[in-house]
C-alpha positions in Angstrom: -8.3 11.1 0.6 -5.9 10.4 -2.3 -6.0 7.8 -5.2 -5.4 4.3 -3.9 -6.5 1.1 -5.7 -6.9 -2.5 -4.7 -8.7 -4.6 -2.2 -9.6 -3.8 1.4 -6.3 -5.1 2.9 -4.3 -3.1 0.4 -6.2 0.1 1.3 -5.6 -0.4 5.0 -1.9 -1.0 4.5 -1.5 1.9 2.2 -3.3 4.5 4.3 -1.7 3.3 7.5 1.7 3.6 5.8 3.2 6.0 3.2 -0.1 7.4 1.9 -1.4 8.3 5.3 1.9 9.8 6.4 2.1 11.9 3.2 -1.4 13.2 3.8 -0.5 14.2 7.4 2.7 16.0 6.2 0.7 17.9 3.6 -2.4 18.5 5.6 -2.2 22.3 5.8 -1.7 22.6 2.0 -4.4 20.1 1.2 -7.0 21.7 3.5 -6.4 25.1 2.0 -6.5 23.7 -1.5 -9.9 21.9 -1.0 -11.5 24.4 1.4 -14.1 25.5 -1.3 -15.4 21.9 -1.4 -15.4 21.6 2.4 -17.5 24.8 2.5 -20.2 23.2 0.3 -20.6 20.3 2.7 -20.7 22.7 5.7 -23.5 24.7 4.1 -25.4 21.6 3.2 -25.3 20.2 6.8 -26.1 23.6 8.3 -29.4 23.7 6.3 -30.4 20.2 7.6 -32.2 19.5 10.9 -30.3 17.7 13.7 -26.8 18.0 14.8 -25.5 14.4 14.6 -23.1 14.2 11.7 -20.8 11.4 10.4 -17.9 12.4 8.2 -16.7 9.4 6.2 -13.0 9.2 5.2 -12.5 12.3 7.4 -8.7 12.4 7.0 -7.1 14.9 9.4 -10.5 16.2 10.5 -10.8 19.5 8.7 -14.4 19.0 7.5 -15.5 17.3 10.7 -14.2 20.3 12.7 -15.6 22.9 10.3 -19.1 21.3 10.6 -18.8 21.2 14.4 -17.8 24.9 14.5 -20.8 25.8 12.3 -23.3 23.7 14.3 -22.1 24.7 17.7 -21.4 23.0 21.0 -24.7 21.0 21.1 -23.7 19.1 17.9 -22.2 15.7 17.8 -19.8 15.2 14.9 -17.9 12.0 14.3 -15.1 11.4 11.8 -14.4 7.9 10.5 -11.2 6.9 8.7 -9.2 3.8 8.0 -5.9 5.5 8.7 -4.4 5.8 12.1 -1.8 8.4 11.2 -4.4 10.8 9.9 -6.7 10.2 12.8 -3.9 10.9 15.3 -3.5 14.3 13.6 -7.3 14.9 13.7 -7.5 14.1 17.4 -4.7 16.5 18.2 -6.5 19.3 16.4 -9.8 18.5 18.1 -8.1 18.6 21.5 -6.6 21.9 20.7 -10.0 23.3 19.7 -11.9 21.5 22.4 -14.4 20.7 19.7 -17.5 18.5 20.2 -16.1 15.8 17.9 -14.8 12.3 18.1 -13.0 10.1 15.7 -13.3 6.4 14.9 -10.6 4.2 13.3 -12.7 1.9 11.1 -14.0 0.9 7.7 -17.4 2.2 6.6 -18.1 -1.2 5.1 -17.7 -3.0 8.4 -18.0 -0.7 11.4 -20.9 -1.5 13.7 -22.6 1.9 13.9 -25.5 2.3 16.3 -28.7 2.2 14.1 -30.1 5.6 13.2 -27.3 7.4 15.0 -26.8 10.3 12.5 -28.9 13.1 11.0 -26.4 13.6 8.2 -23.6 11.6 6.5 -21.0 13.6 4.6 -17.7 12.9 2.8 -15.1 14.9 1.0 -13.2 12.5 -1.3 -13.7 9.6 1.2 -16.1 7.3 -0.5 -14.4 6.2 -3.8 -12.1 3.6 -2.2 -14.6 0.9 -1.1 -14.0 -2.5 -2.6 -17.8 -3.1 -2.2 -19.5 0.3 -2.3 -23.0 -1.2 -2.1 -22.1 -2.9 1.2 -20.5 0.4 2.5 -23.4 2.6 1.6 -25.9 0.1 3.0 -24.0 0.1 6.3 -24.0 3.9 6.3 -27.8 3.8 5.6 -28.3 1.7 8.7 -26.3 4.4 10.6 -28.5 7.1 9.3 -31.8 8.2 11.0 -34.9 8.4 9.0 -34.8 11.4 6.6 -31.1 11.8 7.3 -29.1 13.7 4.6 -26.3 12.2 2.5 -23.9 14.7 0.9 -20.6 13.4 -0.5 -18.2 14.9 -3.0 -16.3 12.6 -5.3 -14.1 13.2 -8.4 -15.5 12.8 -11.8 -13.2 11.1 -14.4 -9.6 11.7 -15.3 -10.5 13.3 -18.6 -12.4 16.0 -16.6 -9.4 16.5 -14.2 -6.3 16.7 -16.2 -4.5 18.5 -13.4 -4.7 15.4 -11.3 -2.9 13.2 -13.7 -0.3 15.8 -15.0 2.5 14.5 -12.8 2.2 10.9 -13.7 1.8 11.6 -17.4 4.9 13.7 -17.5 6.9 11.4 -15.2 6.0 8.1 -17.0 9.2 7.9 -19.1 11.3 8.2 -16.0 9.2 6.1 -13.6 8.0 3.0 -15.5 5.2 0.9 -14.2 3.4 3.7 -12.4 0.0 2.4 -11.4 -2.9 3.3 -13.7 -5.8 5.0 -12.0 -8.8 3.5 -13.8 -12.3 4.9 -13.5 -14.8 2.6 -11.6 -12.0 0.8 -9.7 -11.4 1.7 -6.0 -9.4 4.9 -6.1 -9.5 8.6 -6.8 -11.7 8.2 -9.9 -13.7 5.2 -8.6 -17.0 7.2 -8.8 -16.5 8.7 -12.3 -19.6 7.1 -13.7 -22.6 8.9 -12.3 -25.1 6.3 -13.5 -23.2 3.5 -11.7 -22.9 5.6 -8.6 -26.7 6.3 -8.6 -27.3 2.6 -8.9 -25.0 1.9 -5.9 -26.9 4.4 -3.7 -30.3 3.2 -4.7 -29.3 -0.5 -4.2 -27.9 0.3 -0.8 -31.2 1.7 0.4 -30.9 5.5 -0.2 -33.7 7.4 -1.8 -34.1 10.8 -3.6 -30.8 10.2 -5.3 -29.5 13.2 -7.2 -25.9 13.3 -8.5 -24.9 16.8 -9.6 -21.7 17.9 -11.4 -19.9 20.7 -9.6 -16.8 22.5 -10.9 -14.8 24.3 -8.2 -11.7 26.5 -8.7 -8.9 25.4 -6.4 -5.8 27.4 -5.7 -2.4 26.3 -4.6 0.6 28.6 -3.9 3.2 28.1 -6.7 5.8 27.8 -4.0 4.1 24.6 -2.8 3.7 22.9 -6.3 6.8 20.8 -6.3 6.1 19.6 -2.7 2.6 18.7 -3.9 3.6 16.4 -6.7 6.6 15.0 -5.0 4.7 13.9 -1.9 1.3 12.9 -3.2 -0.3 10.6 -5.8 1.5 7.8 -7.7 4.5 10.0 -8.5 4.9 11.1 -4.9 4.7 7.5 -3.6 7.2 6.3 -6.1 9.7 9.1 -5.3 9.8 8.0 -1.6 11.9 5.1 -2.8 13.9 6.9 -5.5 17.5 8.2 -5.3 18.3 11.9 -5.4 19.3 11.8 -9.1 16.0 10.3 -10.2 14.1 12.7 -8.0 15.8 15.7 -9.5 15.2 14.4 -13.0 11.5 13.9 -12.3 11.1 17.4 -10.8 12.9 18.9 -13.9 10.5 17.1 -16.2 7.2 17.3 -14.3 7.3 20.9 -13.0 7.1 22.4 -16.6 4.1 20.2 -17.3 2.1 22.2 -14.8 2.9 25.5 -16.4 -0.6 25.9 -18.0 -2.0 26.1 -14.4 0.5 28.6 -13.1 -0.7 32.2 -12.8 1.9 34.3 -11.1 2.2 33.2 -7.5 -0.8 30.8 -7.7 -1.5 27.5 -9.3 -5.2 27.3 -10.3 -7.2 24.4 -11.6 -10.8 23.2 -11.7 -11.8 20.3 -9.5 -14.5 18.5 -11.6 -16.5 16.6 -9.1 -19.9 15.0 -8.4 -22.0 16.1 -5.4 -23.8 12.9 -4.3 -27.2 13.8 -2.8 -29.6 11.3 -1.2 -31.8 10.8 1.8 -32.5 8.0 4.2 -36.2 7.5 3.6 -38.4 6.6 6.6 
């Protein structure tokens, strides 16, 4: 999910409030936008033995459900998230599909998983928010069976992802005191430093650690661009409290800043990410 910062209590408050609600409202747009990344995780799990999969920071359940579809009815896919609003949406979707999935409201740092319960642990943008990432990944290691696969996608740094900070850079004169999203702090760019992340994985008990850069083209309909930046990220959260005049001013300033990414009816940008690969050694 999105770009929160702060301690564990702040994360829970944020994702069970405005950030979680914004994610649910934008779920169709976001799932279409990030589907190429989801497909990478589905392919990775499909090539691994076993059908017990944990999706960390599962959001509204798109990746969890996509994996369950690929693995079939004998699989057991579980989504974990800290946000009740997004899990409510995920459960509704799973009921409609009658999919072999379940969802847990919980924190990956704390949740008491059954030891060795999963053959694969995956995440699409769900692992960058831990106040104590070593503790979180150690807990996930305990939940993984011997030789289980870890595949997680996380953003690289803001300098590699200028699209992601376009709105806040353009809106800064109109919205003072926007939060700064710093690499290596819990948040969207919390895993920007690959060496640090590799150290986190090894210290928490994972082996065969390999962190690979991936660059994936993502496409958003131009008609949804204003909705994207007025609902999500630091600018979107600030606009929830802004008056209509301020909102109109921000849209008028920010929308032109995205022009380099607009190609006819589409908005295109490169998602510069890491693919975190590791294994739970026997």
